[in-house]
N, C-alpha and C positions, 0 to 999 in steps of 0.2 A: 647301860646308861638309861637313866629315867628322865622324864620330862614333866614339867608343870604345864598343865593344860588350863586355859581359860576358855570355857565353853559358854556361848550365848545360846540358851535354849528357848524355843518358842513352840508350844504345843497348841493347836487350834481348839476352838470351842467344840465340845462342851467341857473338856478338861481345862482348857485355857490356862495352862501352866506356862509361866514365862519367868526367866531369871538368868542368873549368872552362876556358873558352877566352876570351882577350881578343884582340880584333882591331880594326883601324881600317878603316872603309869609309864610302862616301858615302851608301849606302842599304841597306835590308834585302836588296834584290836582289844588290847587290855583295857583301854579307856572306855570303849564301848561296853565291854563286859561289866565293868564296875557300875556304869550308869544304868545299863539294862537290868541289872540285878538289884538296883537300889529300890527300896520301898517308897521313896519320895515321889517317884514318877509313875504315871499311869502306863501300864504295860501295853495298852492298846496302841500306843504311838511309838513303840520301840524302833520302828523303821525310820523315824525322823531323826534319831540320835546320831547315827554314823555320819550323815552329811554335815551336821553341825560340828562334830569332832574333827573332820577332815579340813574344815575351814577355820578352826579355832587357832588362837595364838598358842604356840608351844615354845617353852624355854627349857634348854638343857640344864640339868641339875649337876652340880659338881659332886656332891655327896650322895650316898645311897640312902634314899628315904623309902619308907614303906608305901606301897601303892594303896590308893584309896581316895575318897573324897576329902578335901581339906576344908572346904566351905561351900555351902549351897544357899543361895538367896533366891527362893522361888516364891512367886506371888500368884 
């Protein structure tokens, strides 16, 4: 079973990335791997991603979708 994650990210200054990311993954671990390997985010702050995933909203998906980032709004 896969889930749709809605993750509210906030990365402190100097990177100062903030945004909302929706992604599809089978588990929190896979969601972390997808975001940690994304080129959109500064790898210096990878340790801040998992707590955000664990507190994100998750919705079970009925069909089998491909894992990955669906939409990322980062400013």
